Backbone as CSV, one residue per row, in Angstrom:
resi,resn,N_x,N_y,N_z,CA_x,CA_y,CA_z,C_x,C_y,C_z
1,MET,0.843,-1.186,0.000,0.000,0.000,0.000,0.888,1.249,0.000
2,SER,0.671,2.122,-0.945,1.501,3.332,-1.024,0.845,4.471,-0.256
3,THR,1.684,5.297,0.321,1.161,6.475,1.023,1.239,7.673,0.091
4,ILE,0.212,8.470,0.124,0.173,9.664,-0.718,0.823,10.815,0.042
5,THR,1.784,11.422,-0.586,2.459,12.557,0.029,1.664,13.820,-0.259
6,LYS,1.381,14.535,0.793,0.624,15.769,0.672,1.509,16.848,0.037
7,VAL,1.018,17.501,-1.011,1.844,18.494,-1.711,1.516,19.924,-1.305
8,ARG,0.359,20.133,-0.681,0.025,21.473,-0.188,-0.969,21.350,0.944
9,TYR,-1.118,22.449,1.687,-2.100,22.476,2.767,-3.487,22.673,2.168
10,SER,-4.499,22.123,2.852,-5.882,22.241,2.386,-6.350,23.692,2.503
11,ASP,-7.431,24.009,1.812,-7.979,25.369,1.886,-8.342,25.732,3.325
12,GLU,-8.860,24.753,4.075,-9.221,25.008,5.477,-7.970,25.336,6.295
13,GLU,-6.908,24.575,6.075,-5.652,24.838,6.790,-5.089,26.201,6.395
14,LEU,-5.171,26.521,5.113,-4.676,27.822,4.648,-5.445,28.954,5.301
15,GLU,-6.752,28.773,5.498,-7.558,29.806,6.156,-7.148,29.980,7.619
16,GLU,-6.796,28.866,8.270,-6.304,28.949,9.652,-5.014,29.770,9.690
17,PHE,-4.128,29.485,8.757,-2.864,30.227,8.701,-3.119,31.698,8.370
18,ARG,-4.077,31.977,7.474,-4.400,33.358,7.114,-4.830,34.139,8.364
19,ALA,-5.711,33.545,9.163,-6.185,34.209,10.385,-5.020,34.492,11.328
20,LEU,-4.140,33.517,11.496,-2.974,33.675,12.367,-2.076,34.808,11.862
21,ILE,-1.814,34.816,10.568,-0.919,35.818,9.975,-1.541,37.214,10.050
22,GLU,-2.820,37.321,9.753,-3.482,38.638,9.809,-3.444,39.205,11.228
23,GLU,-3.605,38.335,12.216,-3.523,38.763,13.620,-2.107,39.255,13.936
24,LYS,-1.113,38.530,13.443,0.285,38.926,13.676,0.610,40.250,12.986
25,ILE,0.035,40.476,11.808,0.276,41.731,11.087,-0.274,42.904,11.890
26,VAL,-1.482,42.757,12.435,-2.089,43.833,13.236,-1.177,44.168,14.421
27,LYS,-0.728,43.139,15.141,0.155,43.354,16.301,1.482,43.971,15.870
28,ALA,2.039,43.477,14.765,3.335,43.972,14.290,3.234,45.431,13.852
29,GLU,2.127,45.801,13.214,1.957,47.192,12.773,1.808,48.131,13.970
30,LYS,1.134,47.670,15.030,1.032,48.485,16.254,2.409,48.686,16.863
31,GLN,3.204,47.608,16.888,4.558,47.698,17.433,5.418,48.640,16.587
32,LEU,5.271,48.558,15.272,6.021,49.441,14.380,5.658,50.900,14.653
33,ASP,4.383,51.170,14.844,3.952,52.536,15.168,4.627,53.034,16.441
34,LEU,4.748,52.162,17.444,5.409,52.545,18.696,6.882,52.874,18.462
35,TYR,7.557,52.032,17.670,8.972,52.287,17.369,9.135,53.604,16.624
36,GLN,8.274,53.833,15.636,8.371,55.060,14.846,8.058,56.284,15.703
37,GLU,7.094,56.156,16.571,6.734,57.265,17.461,7.894,57.577,18.403
38,ALA,8.503,56.530,18.942,9.640,56.716,19.852,10.808,57.351,19.110
39,PHE,10.998,56.970,17.848,12.078,57.533,17.050,11.822,59.013,16.778
40,LYS,10.608,59.352,16.366,10.257,60.747,16.052,10.327,61.631,17.281
41,ASN,9.878,61.095,18.408,9.818,61.885,19.635,11.002,61.601,20.551
42,GLY,12.092,61.140,19.976,13.262,60.805,20.772,13.766,61.962,21.601
43,SER,13.518,63.191,21.171,14.025,64.347,21.906,13.128,64.729,23.074
44,SER,11.927,64.151,23.167,11.006,64.569,24.223,11.505,64.195,25.613
45,ASN,12.374,63.188,25.719,12.879,62.774,27.024,14.315,63.218,27.268
46,ASP,14.844,64.061,26.388,16.249,64.409,26.611,16.367,65.598,27.556
47,THR,17.535,66.187,27.601,17.844,67.162,28.658,17.950,68.581,28.122
48,GLU,17.140,68.933,27.134,17.256,70.263,26.534,17.022,71.396,27.541
49,ASP,16.247,71.138,28.575,15.947,72.220,29.526,16.905,72.238,30.715
50,THR,17.950,71.421,30.708,18.900,71.416,31.821,20.201,72.081,31.396
51,ALA,21.096,72.193,32.325,22.368,72.871,32.062,23.164,72.143,30.981
52,PRO,23.893,72.905,30.143,24.669,72.313,29.043,25.667,71.247,29.481
53,THR,26.199,71.360,30.696,27.167,70.363,31.155,26.549,68.977,31.214
54,PHE,25.327,68.896,31.697,24.652,67.599,31.793,24.222,67.115,30.408
55,LYS,23.876,68.045,29.557,23.416,67.692,28.209,24.500,66.938,27.444
56,SER,25.739,67.349,27.562,26.802,66.703,26.798,26.946,65.227,27.160
57,PHE,26.701,64.867,28.397,26.773,63.461,28.798,25.624,62.650,28.197
58,ASP,24.496,63.292,28.038,23.298,62.582,27.605,23.184,62.468,26.086
59,ASP,23.911,63.288,25.332,23.801,63.271,23.869,24.057,61.890,23.278
60,GLY,25.068,61.205,23.764,25.411,59.887,23.238,24.306,58.872,23.428
61,SER,23.701,58.832,24.612,22.656,57.845,24.865,21.399,58.185,24.068
62,ASN,21.163,59.476,23.849,19.995,59.881,23.052,20.172,59.413,21.611
63,THR,21.362,59.573,21.071,21.657,59.127,19.707,21.546,57.608,19.606
64,LEU,22.103,56.908,20.590,22.037,55.453,20.604,20.578,54.986,20.632
65,SER,19.767,55.632,21.440,18.362,55.265,21.552,17.646,55.460,20.214
66,LYS,17.948,56.562,19.533,17.342,56.802,18.222,17.788,55.747,17.218
67,GLU,19.073,55.402,17.253,19.579,54.375,16.344,18.935,53.022,16.636
68,ALA,18.790,52.706,17.913,18.167,51.430,18.296,16.712,51.392,17.828
69,ASN,15.986,52.474,18.053,14.588,52.528,17.605,14.486,52.439,16.088
70,SER,15.400,53.076,15.404,15.409,53.019,13.949,15.648,51.589,13.472
71,ALA,16.625,50.914,14.080,16.928,49.532,13.716,15.737,48.618,13.997
72,LEU,15.089,48.825,15.140,13.909,48.024,15.476,12.782,48.273,14.479
73,ALA,12.594,49.524,14.097,11.540,49.867,13.137,11.811,49.220,11.780
74,ILE,13.067,49.239,11.337,13.431,48.622,10.053,13.180,47.114,10.110
75,ARG,13.594,46.494,11.194,13.397,45.047,11.356,11.905,44.703,11.386
76,GLN,11.129,45.512,12.096,9.688,45.280,12.197,9.029,45.436,10.821
77,GLY,9.491,46.418,10.057,8.962,46.625,8.708,9.211,45.419,7.815
78,LYS,10.400,44.819,7.937,10.720,43.613,7.164,9.834,42.449,7.591
79,PHE,9.590,42.333,8.894,8.738,41.267,9.421,7.319,41.399,8.843
80,ILE,6.792,42.616,8.825,5.453,42.862,8.267,5.440,42.508,6.780
81,ARG,6.471,42.912,6.056,6.570,42.574,4.629,6.570,41.059,4.426
82,ASP,7.337,40.344,5.246,7.400,38.882,5.139,6.046,38.246,5.427
83,LEU,5.331,38.791,6.407,3.997,38.272,6.726,3.029,38.522,5.569
84,LYS,3.115,39.698,4.967,2.232,40.011,3.834,2.567,39.128,2.631
85,ASN,3.843,38.823,2.446,4.240,37.896,1.379,3.668,36.501,1.644
86,ALA,3.597,36.121,2.917,3.009,34.826,3.272,1.524,34.800,2.881
87,LEU,0.829,35.925,3.050,-0.582,36.004,2.636,-0.715,35.798,1.124
88,ILE,0.239,36.325,0.373,0.231,36.140,-1.088,0.410,34.658,-1.418
89,ARG,1.310,33.993,-0.679,1.513,32.563,-0.916,0.258,31.770,-0.564
90,ILE,-0.498,32.230,0.425,-1.766,31.573,0.749,-2.722,31.716,-0.427
91,GLU,-2.794,32.925,-0.976,-3.657,33.167,-2.146,-3.262,32.254,-3.311
92,ASN,-1.968,32.081,-3.506,-1.440,31.247,-4.605,-1.465,29.759,-4.276
93,LYS,-1.849,29.446,-3.058,-1.880,28.062,-2.552,-0.497,27.408,-2.550
94,THR,0.541,28.238,-2.385,1.901,27.723,-2.283,2.444,27.890,-0.862
95,TYR,1.601,28.399,0.028,2.029,28.637,1.412,2.398,27.313,2.081
96,GLY,3.489,27.342,2.806,3.895,26.177,3.580,4.724,25.174,2.803
97,VAL,5.044,25.490,1.564,5.885,24.608,0.753,7.312,25.159,0.794
98,CYS,8.245,24.325,1.205,9.646,24.738,1.302,10.169,25.122,-0.080
99,ARG,10.805,26.288,-0.159,11.296,26.764,-1.455,12.561,26.033,-1.914
100,VAL,13.157,25.228,-1.037,14.348,24.464,-1.413,13.992,23.006,-1.710
101,THR,13.283,22.368,-0.769,12.999,20.935,-0.933,11.692,20.668,-1.675
102,GLY,10.792,21.642,-1.684,9.483,21.435,-2.309,8.517,20.645,-1.434
103,LYS,8.979,20.267,-0.240,8.138,19.515,0.692,7.365,20.478,1.596
104,LEU,6.315,19.962,2.223,5.550,20.791,3.150,6.381,21.098,4.398
105,ILE,6.320,22.342,4.817,6.966,22.760,6.061,6.065,22.283,7.196
106,ASN,6.671,21.776,8.246,5.929,21.277,9.405,4.939,22.326,9.917
107,LYS,3.726,21.891,10.187,2.650,22.795,10.618,3.019,23.538,11.914
108,GLU,3.673,22.839,12.841,4.066,23.478,14.110,5.085,24.587,13.860
109,ARG,5.984,24.362,12.933,6.973,25.402,12.572,6.252,26.628,12.026
110,LEU,5.271,26.402,11.162,4.539,27.525,10.562,3.719,28.285,11.595
111,LYS,3.260,27.592,12.623,2.511,28.284,13.690,3.446,29.202,14.469
112,LEU,4.691,28.760,14.647,5.674,29.569,15.378,6.290,30.647,14.497
113,VAL,6.570,30.294,13.238,7.202,31.216,12.286,6.342,31.209,11.016
114,PRO,5.204,31.919,11.040,4.251,31.819,9.925,4.755,32.352,8.587
115,HIS,5.854,33.086,8.595,6.409,33.608,7.342,7.550,32.732,6.814
116,ALA,7.760,31.568,7.442,8.846,30.673,7.040,8.664,30.204,5.596
117,THR,9.767,30.143,4.873,9.747,29.623,3.500,10.672,28.414,3.363
118,LEU,11.319,28.043,4.472,12.231,26.899,4.470,11.816,25.889,5.536
119,SER,11.914,24.615,5.200,11.707,23.567,6.195,12.923,23.542,7.109
120,ILE,12.790,22.874,8.233,13.928,22.741,9.149,15.079,22.041,8.420
121,GLU,14.743,21.039,7.632,15.737,20.291,6.845,16.559,21.239,5.960
122,ALA,15.874,22.115,5.218,16.570,23.054,4.334,17.335,24.103,5.128
123,LYS,16.762,24.547,6.239,17.411,25.555,7.089,18.710,24.997,7.656
124,ASN,18.677,23.750,8.094,19.879,23.115,8.668,20.978,22.945,7.626
125,LYS,20.610,22.710,6.372,21.597,22.565,5.314,22.321,23.879,5.039
126,GLN,21.634,24.999,5.299,22.237,26.324,5.083,23.311,26.626,6.117
127,ALA,23.138,26.117,7.331,24.028,26.456,8.445,25.418,25.962,8.294
């Protein structure tokens, strides 16, 4: 008796993944807004109203904080883009298929990393 290898997730499974991804996008966009707001308003917590001697000590940490927020915002933007690309793969019914092996990515992996395009097998080969 031969076993049939599943080549894609069912429409019902894809809808489950869509709901999960859409929820993650909403949360990620809220987080991105916070990072961008913190970056724009980075000067609101600095020492502009205190003596210049104290200001010089604080300039470095203020710059570092802005750079950190900027880096977080860029990373968050990429995460949102990857999630939206996953939605496109759901539409195309190619979601969950490893781009290297062509096999289905483990469902538990996709629940943890819904934008994954590589199976653990393919990911390990890259390392």
